[in-house]
MIZA-431422 format. One line per field, with one value per atom (N, C-alpha, C): residue number from 1; atom name; x negated, y negated, z. Coordinates in pm, whole numbers. Example, Ala and Ser with C-alpha at 12.3 -4.5 7.8 and 13.67 -1.06 7.14 Angstrom:
seq <- c(1:1:1:2:2:2) .
atom <- c(N:CA:C:N:CA:C) .
u <- c(-1319:-1230:-1320:-1285:-1367:-1290) .
v <- c(569:450:330:225:106:-3) .
w <- c(780:780:780:708:714:787) .
This chain:
seq <- c(1:1:1:2:2:2:3:3:3:4:4:4:5:5:5:6:6:6:7:7:7:8:8:8:9:9:9:10:10:10:11:11:11:12:12:12:13:13:13:14:14:14:15:15:15:16:16:16:17:17:17:18:18:18:19:19:19:20:20:20:21:21:21:22:22:22:23:23:23:24:24:24:25:25:25:26:26:26:27:27:27:28:28:28:29:29:29:30:30:30:31:31:31:32:32:32:33:33:33:34:34:34:35:35:35:36:36:36:37:37:37:38:38:38:39:39:39:40:40:40:41:41:41:42:42:42:43:43:43:44:44:44:45:45:45:46:46:46:47:47:47:48:48:48:49:49:49:50:50:50:51:51:51:52:52:52:53:53:53:54:54:54:55:55:55:56:56:56:57:57:57:58:58:58:59:59:59:60:60:60:61:61:61:62:62:62:63:63:63:64:64:64:65:65:65:66:66:66:67:67:67:68:68:68:69:69:69:70:70:70:71:71:71:72:72:72:73:73:73:74:74:74:75:75:75:76:76:76:77:77:77:78:78:78:79:79:79:80:80:80:81:81:81:82:82:82:83:83:83:84:84:84:85:85:85:86:86:86:87:87:87:88:88:88:89:89:89:90:90:90:91:91:91:92:92:92:93:93:93:94:94:94:95:95:95:96:96:96:97:97:97:98:98:98:99:99:99:100:100:100:101:101:101:102:102:102:103:103:103:104:104:104:105:105:105:106:106:106:107:107:107:108:108:108:109:109:109:110:110:110:111:111:111:112:112:112:113:113:113:114:114:114:115:115:115:116:116:116:117:117:117:118:118:118:119:119:119:120:120:120:121:121:121:122:122:122:123:123:123:124:124:124:125:125:125:126:126:126:127:127:127:128:128:128:129:129:129:130:130:130:131:131:131:132:132:132:133:133:133:134:134:134:135:135:135:136:136:136:137:137:137:138:138:138:139:139:139:140:140:140:141:141:141:142:142:142:143:143:143:144:144:144:145:145:145:146:146:146:147:147:147:148:148:148:149:149:149:150:150:150:151:151:151:152:152:152:153:153:153:154:154:154:155:155:155:156:156:156:157:157:157:158:158:158:159:159:159:160:160:160:161:161:161:162:162:162:163:163:163:164:164:164:165:165:165:166:166:166:167:167:167:168:168:168:169:169:169:170:170:170:171:171:171:172:172:172:173:173:173:174:174:174:175:175:175:176:176:176:177:177:177:178:178:178:179:179:179:180:180:180:181:181:181:182:182:182:183:183:183:184:184:184:185:185:185:186:186:186:187:187:187) .
atom <- c(N:CA:C:N:CA:C:N:CA:C:N:CA:C:N:CA:C:N:CA:C:N:CA:C:N:CA:C:N:CA:C:N:CA:C:N:CA:C:N:CA:C:N:CA:C:N:CA:C:N:CA:C:N:CA:C:N:CA:C:N:CA:C:N:CA:C:N:CA:C:N:CA:C:N:CA:C:N:CA:C:N:CA:C:N:CA:C:N:CA:C:N:CA:C:N:CA:C:N:CA:C:N:CA:C:N:CA:C:N:CA:C:N:CA:C:N:CA:C:N:CA:C:N:CA:C:N:CA:C:N:CA:C:N:CA:C:N:CA:C:N:CA:C:N:CA:C:N:CA:C:N:CA:C:N:CA:C:N:CA:C:N:CA:C:N:CA:C:N:CA:C:N:CA:C:N:CA:C:N:CA:C:N:CA:C:N:CA:C:N:CA:C:N:CA:C:N:CA:C:N:CA:C:N:CA:C:N:CA:C:N:CA:C:N:CA:C:N:CA:C:N:CA:C:N:CA:C:N:CA:C:N:CA:C:N:CA:C:N:CA:C:N:CA:C:N:CA:C:N:CA:C:N:CA:C:N:CA:C:N:CA:C:N:CA:C:N:CA:C:N:CA:C:N:CA:C:N:CA:C:N:CA:C:N:CA:C:N:CA:C:N:CA:C:N:CA:C:N:CA:C:N:CA:C:N:CA:C:N:CA:C:N:CA:C:N:CA:C:N:CA:C:N:CA:C:N:CA:C:N:CA:C:N:CA:C:N:CA:C:N:CA:C:N:CA:C:N:CA:C:N:CA:C:N:CA:C:N:CA:C:N:CA:C:N:CA:C:N:CA:C:N:CA:C:N:CA:C:N:CA:C:N:CA:C:N:CA:C:N:CA:C:N:CA:C:N:CA:C:N:CA:C:N:CA:C:N:CA:C:N:CA:C:N:CA:C:N:CA:C:N:CA:C:N:CA:C:N:CA:C:N:CA:C:N:CA:C:N:CA:C:N:CA:C:N:CA:C:N:CA:C:N:CA:C:N:CA:C:N:CA:C:N:CA:C:N:CA:C:N:CA:C:N:CA:C:N:CA:C:N:CA:C:N:CA:C:N:CA:C:N:CA:C:N:CA:C:N:CA:C:N:CA:C:N:CA:C:N:CA:C:N:CA:C:N:CA:C:N:CA:C:N:CA:C:N:CA:C:N:CA:C:N:CA:C:N:CA:C:N:CA:C:N:CA:C:N:CA:C:N:CA:C:N:CA:C:N:CA:C:N:CA:C:N:CA:C:N:CA:C:N:CA:C:N:CA:C:N:CA:C:N:CA:C:N:CA:C:N:CA:C:N:CA:C:N:CA:C:N:CA:C:N:CA:C:N:CA:C:N:CA:C:N:CA:C:N:CA:C:N:CA:C:N:CA:C:N:CA:C:N:CA:C:N:CA:C:N:CA:C:N:CA:C:N:CA:C:N:CA:C:N:CA:C) .
u <- c(-74:-20:-98:-56:-115:-67:-156:-99:55:109:272:340:294:373:465:633:698:709:693:717:831:916:1018:1051:1194:1214:1400:1359:1489:1616:1677:1793:1829:1807:1857:1997:2069:2184:2180:2319:2355:2317:2353:2345:2207:2150:1976:1943:1944:1906:1948:2090:2176:2220:2136:2184:2222:2220:2272:2399:2437:2583:2655:2561:2681:2728:2619:2612:2773:2756:2847:2964:3007:3121:3175:3138:3159:3198:3169:3189:3314:3320:3442:3542:3551:3647:3706:3622:3622:3700:3670:3704:3903:3898:4048:4112:4054:4161:4096:4081:4058:4079:4163:4200:4145:4039:3980:3899:3848:3756:3662:3497:3405:3379:3342:3259:3127:3038:2931:2878:2780:2741:2761:2826:2850:2942:3029:3151:3250:3384:3521:3619:3703:3826:3961:4061:4182:4175:4058:3993:3965:3925:3829:3672:3592:3450:3410:3343:3295:3122:3073:2883:2824:2901:2847:2895:2977:3036:3179:3229:3368:3467:3574:3684:3791:3811:3954:4076:4159:4293:4440:4472:4622:4619:4633:4623:4789:4778:4928:4972:5111:5166:5175:5116:5168:5011:4903:4813:4789:4862:4852:4859:4820:4786:4931:5020:5185:5266:5340:5465:5512:5525:5638:5762:5787:5975:6006:6161:6218:6232:6219:6257:6181:6030:5927:5890:5857:5885:5951:6116:6210:6193:6156:6133:6019:5896:5798:5777:5873:5927:5867:5799:5758:5611:5546:5426:5347:5181:5125:5098:4985:4931:4843:4816:4707:4610:4531:4401:4267:4190:4078:4003:3872:3829:3690:3632:3530:3412:3284:3192:3130:3111:3032:2848:2797:2650:2598:2632:2585:2661:2716:2744:2650:2742:2797:2800:2736:2729:2900:2933:3038:3153:3266:3376:3402:3407:3487:3631:3654:3791:3844:3965:4085:4173:4199:4280:4398:4535:4634:4643:4692:4739:4885:4933:5092:5118:5191:5234:5138:5162:5062:5156:5110:5203:5175:5347:5375:5306:5253:5176:5206:5353:5417:5371:5383:5307:5191:5114:4965:4941:5031:5045:5104:5163:5181:5141:5117:5019:5082:5246:5314:5307:5228:5224:5091:5007:4863:4788:4820:4740:4638:4547:4470:4486:4484:4496:4497:4338:4291:4356:4448:4516:4480:4373:4299:4431:4376:4454:4368:4455:4409:4442:4342:4351:4294:4203:4102:4179:4242:4346:4233:4100:4040:3951:3818:3679:3599:3536:3450:3544:3663:3771:3663:3592:3508:3366:3351:3210:3140:3038:2938:2918:2916:2918:3052:3176:3269:3311:3416:3393:3473:3488:3588:3680:3678:3840:3911:3896:3964:4061:3984:4009:4122:4074:4171:4289:4307:4402:4521:4448:4535:4583:4516:4566:4682:4744:4784:4920:4907:5026:5112:4972:4992:5117:5096:5209:5342:5339:5475:5514:5419:5456:5537:5461:5509:5641:5660:5808:5913:5857:5976:5994:5899:5944:6023:5965:6023:6190:6239:6374:6446:6345:6426:6427:6367:6359:6280:6181:6115:6081:6038:6028:5873:5763:5655:5588:5486:5398:5319:5332:5241:5107:5046:4899:4797:4834:4749:4770:4874:4923:4993:5053:5137:5079:4947:4863:4847:4812:4818:4947:5037:5160:5283:5348:5447:5621:5586:5705:5824:5753:5841:5864:5830:5866:6024:6095:6244:6293:6217:6318:6287:6206:6188:6287:6362:6492:6633:6602:6729:6739:6851:6871:6747:6693:6648:6710:6703:6792:6670:6714:6606:6478:6349:6268:6140:6220:6074:5957:5988:5832:5756) .
v <- c(107:-21:-130:-227:-337:-451:-557:-652:-748:-750:-787:-734:-594:-501:-450:-436:-387:-256:-162:2:12:105:158:258:255:357:396:485:621:639:530:562:726:711:843:817:970:984:966:962:999:1153:1212:1325:1406:1368:1396:1307:1187:1167:1177:1231:1291:1443:1531:1662:1750:1684:1775:1720:1552:1526:1587:1617:1645:1826:1894:2057:2035:1945:1925:1846:1774:1745:1899:1946:2059:2155:2198:2316:2257:2138:2052:2067:2019:2035:2149:2258:2416:2454:2393:2498:2417:2314:2269:2248:2228:2218:2338:2444:2534:2506:2453:2426:2314:2225:2109:2143:2062:2108:2009:2058:1940:1903:1810:1725:1649:1728:1676:1555:1490:1354:1330:1238:1237:1314:1405:1452:1391:1445:1421:1482:1429:1495:1415:1477:1432:1252:1228:1150:1042:1029:974:985:913:956:926:1023:1023:1039:882:887:945:929:965:1089:1172:1306:1268:1369:1372:1464:1455:1593:1571:1680:1665:1773:1732:1863:1762:1894:1858:1900:1790:1808:1867:1989:2000:1916:1952:1863:1801:1886:1861:1939:1902:1944:1895:1906:1785:1913:1865:1966:1979:1892:1917:2008:2055:2118:2033:2065:2030:1999:1873:1904:1939:1965:2033:1909:1926:1797:1767:1777:1751:1772:1879:1970:1867:1897:1817:1689:1600:1474:1418:1510:1503:1533:1646:1701:1822:1890:1996:2031:1934:1884:1763:1791:1724:1623:1546:1461:1474:1443:1470:1370:1375:1291:1306:1230:1208:1109:1178:1101:1051:971:916:864:959:884:757:654:523:576:465:475:513:401:444:511:591:705:749:762:786:641:557:417:334:389:294:430:404:497:558:634:712:621:668:564:695:660:818:748:782:742:815:797:902:897:1067:1060:1077:1154:1174:1218:1120:1035:876:833:699:561:520:412:289:231:147:5:-77:-205:-316:-321:-450:-359:-220:-136:-214:-271:-271:-398:-473:-636:-646:-549:-543:-462:-541:-463:-362:-379:-284:-116:-129:0:71:27:45:108:-1:58:-77:-51:-138:-207:-312:-367:-277:-216:-122:15:14:190:275:199:321:329:414:383:324:255:163:245:305:417:369:256:206:54:38:-72:-193:-161:-258:-240:-347:-394:-287:-224:-104:-5:20:156:284:263:386:361:476:514:640:583:650:830:842:985:1051:993:1020:1154:1223:1339:1283:1348:1290:1339:1445:1492:1388:1343:1235:1107:1110:1050:1101:1240:1337:1343:1379:1383:1245:1116:982:1009:1058:1081:1154:1263:1337:1331:1193:1144:1032:959:827:909:1060:1114:1104:1132:1122:967:858:763:695:742:677:710:826:906:845:794:752:604:526:405:413:474:501:544:593:628:507:427:316:377:469:510:449:362:305:185:34:-82:-95:-46:-59:72:102:222:205:290:266:228:140:97:210:304:457:530:541:681:805:861:961:1054:1074:1178:1180:1045:1067:972:936:864:895:1002:1096:1043:852:792:844:846:866:1044:1116:1264:1310:1200:1238:1197:1123:1066:1154:1237:1363:1437:1475:1582:1473:1368:1300:1284:1355:1339:1220:1301:1223:1218:1104:1049:1080:1173:1234:1273:1293:1355:1287:1160:1091:1053:1094:1042:924) .
w <- c(-7:17:28:-56:-91:14:47:136:73:151:126:11:54:10:109:81:174:174:263:312:278:171:166:276:343:410:355:368:326:464:440:576:596:767:818:873:823:860:1009:1066:1222:1234:1113:1173:1162:1091:1110:1221:1245:1405:1508:1550:1672:1616:1566:1554:1660:1763:1956:1926:1891:1909:1810:1695:1567:1608:1688:1743:1839:1919:2086:1956:1886:1819:1774:1664:1614:1716:1814:1879:1996:2034:2096:2001:1873:1767:1741:1759:1711:1826:1957:2055:2058:2048:2023:1924:1805:1683:1561:1569:1507:1330:1284:1171:1090:1126:1074:1039:916:872:840:884:871:749:687:587:593:548:545:503:505:486:289:242:104:67:110:63:117:16:57:35:76:142:62:55:-12:-29:-160:-239:-177:-38:63:59:11:61:174:210:369:341:309:293:450:569:682:769:658:719:801:820:887:891:903:951:869:845:765:812:846:856:912:931:1030:1200:1277:1372:1440:1547:1608:1646:1645:1730:1819:1905:2052:2139:2081:2141:2322:2392:2507:2612:2743:2833:2861:2897:2970:2856:2916:2832:2750:2638:2502:2499:2485:2545:2394:2445:2289:2200:2106:1993:1914:1944:1940:1766:1744:1605:1499:1554:1438:1420:1518:1520:1381:1384:1321:1198:1135:1028:1031:1160:1150:1145:1084:1093:1190:1236:1281:1200:1232:1147:1024:920:833:855:830:881:779:785:750:845:928:1019:978:980:884:1015:987:1076:1059:1121:1049:1103:995:999:1156:1236:1358:1457:1418:1556:1608:1724:1814:1888:1884:1928:1854:1774:1731:1665:1713:1707:1563:1532:1406:1386:1251:1185:1161:1197:1128:1062:950:833:857:857:854:706:632:530:492:589:581:755:820:703:690:591:599:606:642:704:642:623:496:531:407:425:542:556:660:815:794:930:966:878:901:961:954:981:1136:1194:1315:1431:1521:1646:1710:1693:1774:1714:1593:1513:1575:1596:1616:1458:1403:1224:1195:1193:1125:1022:950:828:709:731:622:623:743:724:819:877:988:1101:1195:1328:1448:1488:1662:1730:1769:1878:2006:2019:2119:2185:2264:2251:2336:2422:2419:2378:2382:2344:2477:2431:2508:2524:2454:2464:2433:2367:2295:2404:2408:2523:2409:2369:2303:2365:2491:2557:2546:2523:2498:2426:2424:2348:2200:2114:2001:1983:2083:2088:2145:2236:2295:2172:2085:1974:1875:1879:1787:1857:2022:2105:2093:2090:2057:1944:1821:1710:1715:1744:1766:1819:1929:2013:1907:1836:1760:1668:1578:1501:1593:1674:1744:1758:1827:1825:1744:1629:1500:1429:1467:1429:1543:1637:1739:1684:1630:1606:1449:1383:1274:1319:1405:1412:1514:1529:1619:1757:1817:1967:2053:1990:2114:1983:2046:2002:1959:2026:2032:2078:2014:2075:2221:2302:2430:2432:2499:2516:2536:2639:2663:2567:2487:2403:2469:2390:2460:2533:2509:2528:2632:2723:2870:2921:2887:2909:2859:2953:2936:2964:2939:2954:2823:2706:2561:2552:2637:2653:2589:2704:2723:2571:2489:2353:2304:2258:2188:2177:2292:2258:2238:2170:2142:1986:1890:1772:1723:1604:1526:1368:1339:1221:1066:1005:916:990:888:964:1050:1091:1140:1108:955:892:905) .
């Protein structure tokens, strides 16, 4: 190298920089959500390019520790949230983004905080600055996303006016609403 020449550095994938974290994420997700698929960096799923890797699949309707109320399956049309989770380049320091594929929030729902959807369509699962802790399990976000699916259906049928702050995963105050008859499929 000559004087004044800037060395070229190839970017390092977070997967290469944090192999233990990648293995931890895989183990935790496979233990709780066996049907999800890991997408390596540069891969794509459902038309979404994942430059830093991620996950794709359909979450269970009720993966929570408390018993599922009757009626939840019908409210969500018998299926959980289909999604793509995208890791950012700076993971685990920065939280991944979960993009809902089915149901996909309408444009108008992305403009109102009550729906917990970001303007670009990703889910807003962390309600405060500092809500993501790099040491946290990625399954915490996936559980919140599963809960978002139920609350989204409750919003669509008019059973609630806004989604809960902490999410149905840890807040059972909406559980009784799952037993109410749903209009349509609650999409």
